[in-house]
mmCIF file as gemmi writes it, N, C-alpha and C atoms, coordinates in Angstrom:
data_model
loop_
_atom_site.group_PDB
_atom_site.id
_atom_site.type_symbol
_atom_site.label_atom_id
_atom_site.label_alt_id
_atom_site.label_comp_id
_atom_site.label_asym_id
_atom_site.label_entity_id
_atom_site.label_seq_id
_atom_site.pdbx_PDB_ins_code
_atom_site.Cartn_x
_atom_site.Cartn_y
_atom_site.Cartn_z
_atom_site.occupancy
_atom_site.B_iso_or_equiv
_atom_site.pdbx_formal_charge
_atom_site.auth_seq_id
_atom_site.auth_asym_id
_atom_site.pdbx_PDB_model_num
ATOM 1 N N . MET Axp A 1 ? -4.606 -19.744 11.176 1 0 ? 1 A 1
ATOM 2 C CA . MET Axp A 1 ? -5.252 -19.005 10.111 1 0 ? 1 A 1
ATOM 3 C C . MET Axp A 1 ? -4.7 -17.587 10.102 1 0 ? 1 A 1
ATOM 4 N N . ARG Axp A 2 ? -4.487 -17.045 8.932 1 0 ? 2 A 1
ATOM 5 C CA . ARG Axp A 2 ? -3.962 -15.694 8.799 1 0 ? 2 A 1
ATOM 6 C C . ARG Axp A 2 ? -5.062 -14.672 9.001 1 0 ? 2 A 1
ATOM 7 N N . SER Axp A 3 ? -4.637 -13.522 9.408 1 0 ? 3 A 1
ATOM 8 C CA . SER Axp A 3 ? -5.567 -12.434 9.65 1 0 ? 3 A 1
ATOM 9 C C . SER Axp A 3 ? -6.101 -11.89 8.322 1 0 ? 3 A 1
ATOM 10 N N . PRO Axp A 4 ? -7.398 -11.597 8.238 1 0 ? 4 A 1
ATOM 11 C CA . PRO Axp A 4 ? -7.928 -11.021 6.99 1 0 ? 4 A 1
ATOM 12 C C . PRO Axp A 4 ? -7.424 -9.602 6.766 1 0 ? 4 A 1
ATOM 13 N N . HIS Axp A 5 ? -6.844 -9.003 7.797 1 0 ? 5 A 1
ATOM 14 C CA . HIS Axp A 5 ? -6.311 -7.656 7.625 1 0 ? 5 A 1
ATOM 15 C C . HIS Axp A 5 ? -5.098 -7.646 6.716 1 0 ? 5 A 1
ATOM 16 N N . ALA Axp A 6 ? -4.442 -8.774 6.551 1 0 ? 6 A 1
ATOM 17 C CA . ALA Axp A 6 ? -3.268 -8.86 5.692 1 0 ? 6 A 1
ATOM 18 C C . ALA Axp A 6 ? -3.631 -8.649 4.218 1 0 ? 6 A 1
ATOM 19 N N . LEU Axp A 7 ? -4.907 -8.75 3.88 1 0 ? 7 A 1
ATOM 20 C CA . LEU Axp A 7 ? -5.322 -8.498 2.497 1 0 ? 7 A 1
ATOM 21 C C . LEU Axp A 7 ? -5.099 -7.045 2.094 1 0 ? 7 A 1
ATOM 22 N N . TRP Axp A 8 ? -5.046 -6.141 3.084 1 0 ? 8 A 1
ATOM 23 C CA . TRP Axp A 8 ? -4.761 -4.738 2.768 1 0 ? 8 A 1
ATOM 24 C C . TRP Axp A 8 ? -3.396 -4.592 2.112 1 0 ? 8 A 1
ATOM 25 N N . ALA Axp A 9 ? -2.467 -5.461 2.441 1 0 ? 9 A 1
ATOM 26 C CA . ALA Axp A 9 ? -1.127 -5.385 1.857 1 0 ? 9 A 1
ATOM 27 C C . ALA Axp A 9 ? -1.114 -5.825 0.403 1 0 ? 9 A 1
ATOM 28 N N . ALA Axp A 10 ? -2.132 -6.541 -0.033 1 0 ? 10 A 1
ATOM 29 C CA . ALA Axp A 10 ? -2.185 -7.009 -1.423 1 0 ? 10 A 1
ATOM 30 C C . ALA Axp A 10 ? -2.625 -5.91 -2.397 1 0 ? 10 A 1
ATOM 31 N N . VAL Axp A 11 ? -3.282 -4.882 -1.899 1 0 ? 11 A 1
ATOM 32 C CA . VAL Axp A 11 ? -3.793 -3.824 -2.782 1 0 ? 11 A 1
ATOM 33 C C . VAL Axp A 11 ? -2.664 -3.103 -3.521 1 0 ? 11 A 1
ATOM 34 N N . PRO Axp A 12 ? -1.611 -2.617 -2.841 1 0 ? 12 A 1
ATOM 35 C CA . PRO Axp A 12 ? -0.541 -1.959 -3.588 1 0 ? 12 A 1
ATOM 36 C C . PRO Axp A 12 ? 0.221 -2.904 -4.512 1 0 ? 12 A 1
ATOM 37 N N . VAL Axp A 13 ? 0.348 -4.15 -4.098 1 0 ? 13 A 1
ATOM 38 C CA . VAL Axp A 13 ? 1.046 -5.119 -4.944 1 0 ? 13 A 1
ATOM 39 C C . VAL Axp A 13 ? 0.285 -5.313 -6.256 1 0 ? 13 A 1
ATOM 40 N N . LEU Axp A 14 ? -1.025 -5.439 -6.169 1 0 ? 14 A 1
ATOM 41 C CA . LEU Axp A 14 ? -1.833 -5.578 -7.376 1 0 ? 14 A 1
ATOM 42 C C . LEU Axp A 14 ? -1.779 -4.319 -8.235 1 0 ? 14 A 1
ATOM 43 N N . ALA Axp A 15 ? -1.726 -3.163 -7.605 1 0 ? 15 A 1
ATOM 44 C CA . ALA Axp A 15 ? -1.62 -1.911 -8.365 1 0 ? 15 A 1
ATOM 45 C C . ALA Axp A 15 ? -0.295 -1.843 -9.116 1 0 ? 15 A 1
ATOM 46 N N . PHE Axp A 16 ? 0.794 -2.252 -8.466 1 0 ? 16 A 1
ATOM 47 C CA . PHE Axp A 16 ? 2.088 -2.269 -9.145 1 0 ? 16 A 1
ATOM 48 C C . PHE Axp A 16 ? 2.104 -3.276 -10.293 1 0 ? 16 A 1
ATOM 49 N N . LEU Axp A 17 ? 1.531 -4.453 -10.072 1 0 ? 17 A 1
ATOM 50 C CA . LEU Axp A 17 ? 1.528 -5.471 -11.12 1 0 ? 17 A 1
ATOM 51 C C . LEU Axp A 17 ? 0.628 -5.103 -12.296 1 0 ? 17 A 1
ATOM 52 N N . ALA Axp A 18 ? -0.401 -4.317 -12.052 1 0 ? 18 A 1
ATOM 53 C CA . ALA Axp A 18 ? -1.323 -3.922 -13.112 1 0 ? 18 A 1
ATOM 54 C C . ALA Axp A 18 ? -0.826 -2.725 -13.906 1 0 ? 18 A 1
ATOM 55 N N . THR Axp A 19 ? 0.243 -2.083 -13.491 1 0 ? 19 A 1
ATOM 56 C CA . THR Axp A 19 ? 0.72 -0.856 -14.13 1 0 ? 19 A 1
ATOM 57 C C . THR Axp A 19 ? 0.895 -0.969 -15.64 1 0 ? 19 A 1
ATOM 58 N N . PRO Axp A 20 ? 1.55 -1.998 -16.17 1 0 ? 20 A 1
ATOM 59 C CA . PRO Axp A 20 ? 1.736 -2.03 -17.635 1 0 ? 20 A 1
ATOM 60 C C . PRO Axp A 20 ? 0.453 -2.271 -18.414 1 0 ? 20 A 1
ATOM 61 N N . PHE Axp A 21 ? -0.586 -2.741 -17.751 1 0 ? 21 A 1
ATOM 62 C CA . PHE Axp A 21 ? -1.825 -3.085 -18.445 1 0 ? 21 A 1
ATOM 63 C C . PHE Axp A 21 ? -2.889 -1.994 -18.368 1 0 ? 21 A 1
ATOM 64 N N . LEU Axp A 22 ? -2.625 -0.92 -17.638 1 0 ? 22 A 1
ATOM 65 C CA . LEU Axp A 22 ? -3.587 0.157 -17.484 1 0 ? 22 A 1
ATOM 66 C C . LEU Axp A 22 ? -3.283 1.26 -18.499 1 0 ? 22 A 1
ATOM 67 N N . PRO Axp A 23 ? -4.18 1.476 -19.448 1 0 ? 23 A 1
ATOM 68 C CA . PRO Axp A 23 ? -3.877 2.45 -20.512 1 0 ? 23 A 1
ATOM 69 C C . PRO Axp A 23 ? -3.803 3.892 -20.018 1 0 ? 23 A 1
ATOM 70 N N . PHE Axp A 24 ? -4.495 4.229 -18.945 1 0 ? 24 A 1
ATOM 71 C CA . PHE Axp A 24 ? -4.422 5.6 -18.457 1 0 ? 24 A 1
ATOM 72 C C . PHE Axp A 24 ? -3.127 5.869 -17.694 1 0 ? 24 A 1
ATOM 73 N N . VAL Axp A 25 ? -2.394 4.81 -17.361 1 0 ? 25 A 1
ATOM 74 C CA . VAL Axp A 25 ? -1.103 4.969 -16.693 1 0 ? 25 A 1
ATOM 75 C C . VAL Axp A 25 ? 0.038 4.778 -17.678 1 0 ? 25 A 1
ATOM 76 N N . ASN Axp A 26 ? -0.043 3.75 -18.468 1 0 ? 26 A 1
ATOM 77 C CA . ASN Axp A 26 ? 1.036 3.391 -19.375 1 0 ? 26 A 1
ATOM 78 C C . ASN Axp A 26 ? 0.83 4.082 -20.722 1 0 ? 26 A 1
ATOM 79 N N . GLY Axp A 27 ? 1.141 5.348 -20.761 1 0 ? 27 A 1
ATOM 80 C CA . GLY Axp A 27 ? 0.997 6.118 -21.987 1 0 ? 27 A 1
ATOM 81 C C . GLY Axp A 27 ? 1.782 7.405 -21.896 1 0 ? 27 A 1
ATOM 82 N N . PRO Axp A 28 ? 1.758 8.185 -22.952 1 0 ? 28 A 1
ATOM 83 C CA . PRO Axp A 28 ? 2.533 9.436 -22.955 1 0 ? 28 A 1
ATOM 84 C C . PRO Axp A 28 ? 1.78 10.574 -22.267 1 0 ? 28 A 1
ATOM 85 N N . HIS Axp A 29 ? 1.437 10.383 -21.03 1 0 ? 29 A 1
ATOM 86 C CA . HIS Axp A 29 ? 0.665 11.382 -20.284 1 0 ? 29 A 1
ATOM 87 C C . HIS Axp A 29 ? 1.544 11.987 -19.193 1 0 ? 29 A 1
ATOM 88 N N . LEU Axp A 30 ? 1.225 13.207 -18.809 1 0 ? 30 A 1
ATOM 89 C CA . LEU Axp A 30 ? 1.887 13.85 -17.678 1 0 ? 30 A 1
ATOM 90 C C . LEU Axp A 30 ? 0.871 14.067 -16.573 1 0 ? 30 A 1
ATOM 91 N N . TRP Axp A 31 ? 1.238 13.669 -15.382 1 0 ? 31 A 1
ATOM 92 C CA . TRP Axp A 31 ? 0.438 13.939 -14.19 1 0 ? 31 A 1
ATOM 93 C C . TRP Axp A 31 ? 1.316 14.772 -13.271 1 0 ? 31 A 1
ATOM 94 N N . PHE Axp A 32 ? 0.83 15.916 -12.878 1 0 ? 32 A 1
ATOM 95 C CA . PHE Axp A 32 ? 1.573 16.814 -11.994 1 0 ? 32 A 1
ATOM 96 C C . PHE Axp A 32 ? 2.952 17.154 -12.554 1 0 ? 32 A 1
ATOM 97 N N . GLY Axp A 33 ? 3.074 17.149 -13.869 1 0 ? 33 A 1
ATOM 98 C CA . GLY Axp A 33 ? 4.321 17.52 -14.521 1 0 ? 33 A 1
ATOM 99 C C . GLY Axp A 33 ? 5.347 16.415 -14.651 1 0 ? 33 A 1
ATOM 100 N N . ILE Axp A 34 ? 5.006 15.199 -14.243 1 0 ? 34 A 1
ATOM 101 C CA . ILE Axp A 34 ? 5.923 14.069 -14.376 1 0 ? 34 A 1
ATOM 102 C C . ILE Axp A 34 ? 5.201 12.954 -15.138 1 0 ? 34 A 1
ATOM 103 N N . PRO Axp A 35 ? 5.944 12.029 -15.733 1 0 ? 35 A 1
ATOM 104 C CA . PRO Axp A 35 ? 5.291 10.94 -16.469 1 0 ? 35 A 1
ATOM 105 C C . PRO Axp A 35 ? 4.309 10.167 -15.577 1 0 ? 35 A 1
ATOM 106 N N . SER Axp A 36 ? 3.226 9.732 -16.181 1 0 ? 36 A 1
ATOM 107 C CA . SER Axp A 36 ? 2.153 9.097 -15.423 1 0 ? 36 A 1
ATOM 108 C C . SER Axp A 36 ? 2.603 7.827 -14.709 1 0 ? 36 A 1
ATOM 109 N N . VAL Axp A 37 ? 3.491 7.052 -15.326 1 0 ? 37 A 1
ATOM 110 C CA . VAL Axp A 37 ? 3.963 5.816 -14.683 1 0 ? 37 A 1
ATOM 111 C C . VAL Axp A 37 ? 4.738 6.149 -13.412 1 0 ? 37 A 1
ATOM 112 N N . LEU Axp A 38 ? 5.569 7.174 -13.467 1 0 ? 38 A 1
ATOM 113 C CA . LEU Axp A 38 ? 6.337 7.566 -12.287 1 0 ? 38 A 1
ATOM 114 C C . LEU Axp A 38 ? 5.412 8.064 -11.186 1 0 ? 38 A 1
ATOM 115 N N . CYS Axp A 39 ? 4.435 8.871 -11.546 1 0 ? 39 A 1
ATOM 116 C CA . CYS Axp A 39 ? 3.483 9.381 -10.562 1 0 ? 39 A 1
ATOM 117 C C . CYS Axp A 39 ? 2.679 8.233 -9.949 1 0 ? 39 A 1
ATOM 118 N N . TRP Axp A 40 ? 2.239 7.293 -10.775 1 0 ? 40 A 1
ATOM 119 C CA . TRP Axp A 40 ? 1.494 6.118 -10.303 1 0 ? 40 A 1
ATOM 120 C C . TRP Axp A 40 ? 2.318 5.329 -9.29 1 0 ? 40 A 1
ATOM 121 N N . CYS Axp A 41 ? 3.587 5.117 -9.598 1 0 ? 41 A 1
ATOM 122 C CA . CYS Axp A 41 ? 4.45 4.359 -8.694 1 0 ? 41 A 1
ATOM 123 C C . CYS Axp A 41 ? 4.719 5.12 -7.4 1 0 ? 41 A 1
ATOM 124 N N . LEU Axp A 42 ? 4.846 6.439 -7.478 1 0 ? 42 A 1
ATOM 125 C CA . LEU Axp A 42 ? 5.033 7.238 -6.27 1 0 ? 42 A 1
ATOM 126 C C . LEU Axp A 42 ? 3.804 7.172 -5.37 1 0 ? 42 A 1
ATOM 127 N N . ILE Axp A 43 ? 2.629 7.248 -5.973 1 0 ? 43 A 1
ATOM 128 C CA . ILE Axp A 43 ? 1.387 7.166 -5.204 1 0 ? 43 A 1
ATOM 129 C C . ILE Axp A 43 ? 1.278 5.816 -4.511 1 0 ? 43 A 1
ATOM 130 N N . TRP Axp A 44 ? 1.568 4.743 -5.235 1 0 ? 44 A 1
ATOM 131 C CA . TRP Axp A 44 ? 1.425 3.414 -4.642 1 0 ? 44 A 1
ATOM 132 C C . TRP Axp A 44 ? 2.572 3.053 -3.706 1 0 ? 44 A 1
ATOM 133 N N . THR Axp A 45 ? 3.699 3.734 -3.819 1 0 ? 45 A 1
ATOM 134 C CA . THR Axp A 45 ? 4.751 3.563 -2.812 1 0 ? 45 A 1
ATOM 135 C C . THR Axp A 45 ? 4.272 4.117 -1.475 1 0 ? 45 A 1
ATOM 136 N N . ALA Axp A 46 ? 3.653 5.286 -1.513 1 0 ? 46 A 1
ATOM 137 C CA . ALA Axp A 46 ? 3.062 5.841 -0.292 1 0 ? 46 A 1
ATOM 138 C C . ALA Axp A 46 ? 1.9 4.959 0.176 1 0 ? 46 A 1
ATOM 139 N N . GLY Axp A 47 ? 1.122 4.426 -0.764 1 0 ? 47 A 1
ATOM 140 C CA . GLY Axp A 47 ? 0.019 3.529 -0.42 1 0 ? 47 A 1
ATOM 141 C C . GLY Axp A 47 ? 0.498 2.243 0.237 1 0 ? 47 A 1
ATOM 142 N N . THR Axp A 48 ? 1.667 1.767 -0.156 1 0 ? 48 A 1
ATOM 143 C CA . THR Axp A 48 ? 2.241 0.584 0.469 1 0 ? 48 A 1
ATOM 144 C C . THR Axp A 48 ? 2.551 0.854 1.94 1 0 ? 48 A 1
ATOM 145 N N . THR Axp A 49 ? 3.11 2.014 2.211 1 0 ? 49 A 1
ATOM 146 C CA . THR Axp A 49 ? 3.42 2.378 3.586 1 0 ? 49 A 1
ATOM 147 C C . THR Axp A 49 ? 2.15 2.46 4.426 1 0 ? 49 A 1
ATOM 148 N N . VAL Axp A 50 ? 1.129 3.082 3.871 1 0 ? 50 A 1
ATOM 149 C CA . VAL Axp A 50 ? -0.14 3.211 4.585 1 0 ? 50 A 1
ATOM 150 C C . VAL Axp A 50 ? -0.776 1.841 4.824 1 0 ? 50 A 1
ATOM 151 N N . SER Axp A 51 ? -0.773 0.989 3.808 1 0 ? 51 A 1
ATOM 152 C CA . SER Axp A 51 ? -1.411 -0.322 3.963 1 0 ? 51 A 1
ATOM 153 C C . SER Axp A 51 ? -0.668 -1.198 4.967 1 0 ? 51 A 1
ATOM 154 N N . LEU Axp A 52 ? 0.664 -1.136 4.984 1 0 ? 52 A 1
ATOM 155 C CA . LEU Axp A 52 ? 1.412 -1.93 5.956 1 0 ? 52 A 1
ATOM 156 C C . LEU Axp A 52 ? 1.223 -1.397 7.372 1 0 ? 52 A 1
ATOM 157 N N . ALA Axp A 53 ? 1.104 -0.087 7.522 1 0 ? 53 A 1
ATOM 158 C CA . ALA Axp A 53 ? 0.807 0.474 8.843 1 0 ? 53 A 1
ATOM 159 C C . ALA Axp A 53 ? -0.591 0.049 9.294 1 0 ? 53 A 1
ATOM 160 N N . LEU Axp A 54 ? -1.535 0.006 8.355 1 0 ? 54 A 1
ATOM 161 C CA . LEU Axp A 54 ? -2.895 -0.434 8.671 1 0 ? 54 A 1
ATOM 162 C C . LEU Axp A 54 ? -2.918 -1.899 9.087 1 0 ? 54 A 1
ATOM 163 N N . VAL Axp A 55 ? -2.187 -2.729 8.375 1 0 ? 55 A 1
ATOM 164 C CA . VAL Axp A 55 ? -2.103 -4.152 8.732 1 0 ? 55 A 1
ATOM 165 C C . VAL Axp A 55 ? -1.481 -4.312 10.111 1 0 ? 55 A 1
ATOM 166 N N . ASP Axp A 56 ? -0.425 -3.559 10.385 1 0 ? 56 A 1
ATOM 167 C CA . ASP Axp A 56 ? 0.223 -3.644 11.688 1 0 ? 56 A 1
ATOM 168 C C . ASP Axp A 56 ? -0.716 -3.214 12.802 1 0 ? 56 A 1
ATOM 169 N N . ARG Axp A 57 ? -1.471 -2.153 12.567 1 0 ? 57 A 1
ATOM 170 C CA . ARG Axp A 57 ? -2.384 -1.634 13.592 1 0 ? 57 A 1
ATOM 171 C C . ARG Axp A 57 ? -3.558 -2.589 13.823 1 0 ? 57 A 1
ATOM 172 N N . LEU Axp A 58 ? -4.126 -3.136 12.758 1 0 ? 58 A 1
ATOM 173 C CA . LEU Axp A 58 ? -5.313 -3.979 12.89 1 0 ? 58 A 1
ATOM 174 C C . LEU Axp A 58 ? -4.999 -5.414 13.301 1 0 ? 58 A 1
ATOM 175 N N . ALA Axp A 59 ? -3.822 -5.914 12.958 1 0 ? 59 A 1
ATOM 176 C CA . ALA Axp A 59 ? -3.493 -7.306 13.245 1 0 ? 59 A 1
ATOM 177 C C . ALA Axp A 59 ? -2.888 -7.49 14.631 1 0 ? 59 A 1
ATOM 178 N N . ARG Axp A 60 ? -2.548 -6.397 15.287 1 0 ? 60 A 1
ATOM 179 C CA . ARG Axp A 60 ? -1.956 -6.497 16.616 1 0 ? 60 A 1
ATOM 180 C C . ARG Axp A 60 ? -3.025 -6.898 17.625 1 0 ? 60 A 1
ATOM 181 N N . PRO Axp A 61 ? -2.753 -7.898 18.453 1 0 ? 61 A 1
ATOM 182 C CA . PRO Axp A 61 ? -3.753 -8.316 19.451 1 0 ? 61 A 1
ATOM 183 C C . PRO Axp A 61 ? -4.006 -7.21 20.474 1 0 ? 61 A 1
ATOM 184 N N . GLU Axp A 62 ? -5.191 -7.241 21.067 1 0 ? 62 A 1
ATOM 185 C CA . GLU Axp A 62 ? -5.55 -6.27 22.101 1 0 ? 62 A 1
ATOM 186 C C . GLU Axp A 62 ? -4.631 -6.448 23.3 1 0 ? 62 A 1
ATOM 187 N N . GLY Axp A 63 ? -4.253 -5.352 23.913 1 0 ? 63 A 1
ATOM 188 C CA . GLY Axp A 63 ? -3.392 -5.422 25.07 1 0 ? 63 A 1
ATOM 189 C C . GLY Axp A 63 ? -1.922 -5.521 24.748 1 0 ? 63 A 1
ATOM 190 N N . ASP Axp A 64 ? -1.571 -5.494 23.462 1 0 ? 64 A 1
ATOM 191 C CA . ASP Axp A 64 ? -0.186 -5.573 23.05 1 0 ? 64 A 1
ATOM 192 C C . ASP Axp A 64 ? 0.324 -4.172 22.727 1 0 ? 64 A 1
ATOM 193 N N . GLY Axp A 65 ? 0.152 -3.289 23.669 1 0 ? 65 A 1
ATOM 194 C CA . GLY Axp A 65 ? 0.561 -1.911 23.473 1 0 ? 65 A 1
ATOM 195 C C . GLY Axp A 65 ? 2.051 -1.742 23.688 1 0 ? 65 A 1
ATOM 196 N N . GLU Axp A 66 ? 2.546 -0.621 23.243 1 0 ? 66 A 1
ATOM 197 C CA . GLU Axp A 66 ? 3.964 -0.334 23.404 1 0 ? 66 A 1
ATOM 198 C C . GLU Axp A 66 ? 4.148 0.677 24.528 1 0 ? 66 A 1
ATOM 199 N N . ASP Axp A 67 ? 3.41 0.534 25.601 1 0 ? 67 A 1
ATOM 200 C CA . ASP Axp A 67 ? 3.488 1.483 26.691 1 0 ? 67 A 1
ATOM 201 C C . ASP Axp A 67 ? 4.519 1.07 27.752 1 0 ? 67 A 1
ATOM 202 N N . GLY Axp A 68 ? 5.221 -0.019 27.529 1 0 ? 68 A 1
ATOM 203 C CA . GLY Axp A 68 ? 6.271 -0.442 28.432 1 0 ? 68 A 1
ATOM 204 C C . GLY Axp A 68 ? 5.807 -1.407 29.513 1 0 ? 68 A 1
ATOM 205 N N . GLU Axp A 69 ? 4.523 -1.66 29.621 1 0 ? 69 A 1
ATOM 206 C CA . GLU Axp A 69 ? 4.039 -2.593 30.627 1 0 ? 69 A 1
ATOM 207 C C . GLU Axp A 69 ? 4.132 -4.015 30.117 1 0 ? 69 A 1
ATOM 208 N N . PRO Axp A 70 ? 4.539 -4.953 30.952 1 0 ? 70 A 1
ATOM 209 C CA . PRO Axp A 70 ? 4.599 -6.352 30.493 1 0 ? 70 A 1
ATOM 210 C C . PRO Axp A 70 ? 3.201 -6.913 30.286 1 0 ? 70 A 1
ATOM 211 N N . ALA Axp A 71 ? 3.111 -7.832 29.343 1 0 ? 71 A 1
ATOM 212 C CA . ALA Axp A 71 ? 1.819 -8.418 29.015 1 0 ? 71 A 1
ATOM 213 C C . ALA Axp A 71 ? 1.399 -9.456 30.007 1 0 ? 71 A 1
């Protein structure tokens, strides 16, 4: 069975797939001086990194540290 923590990785994927259907993103708007679609993608690119780090941290079994000691 897969870890339920892997669902965190689905959040950015769904955000990227929903981009063309979100009217507040897909329009002639500027966020922070750049087009809203570009800003949205930049935010979720960083969110992808955070979610994958979270999945890695939460899905790792206890005692599987990287301290150099054998398991």
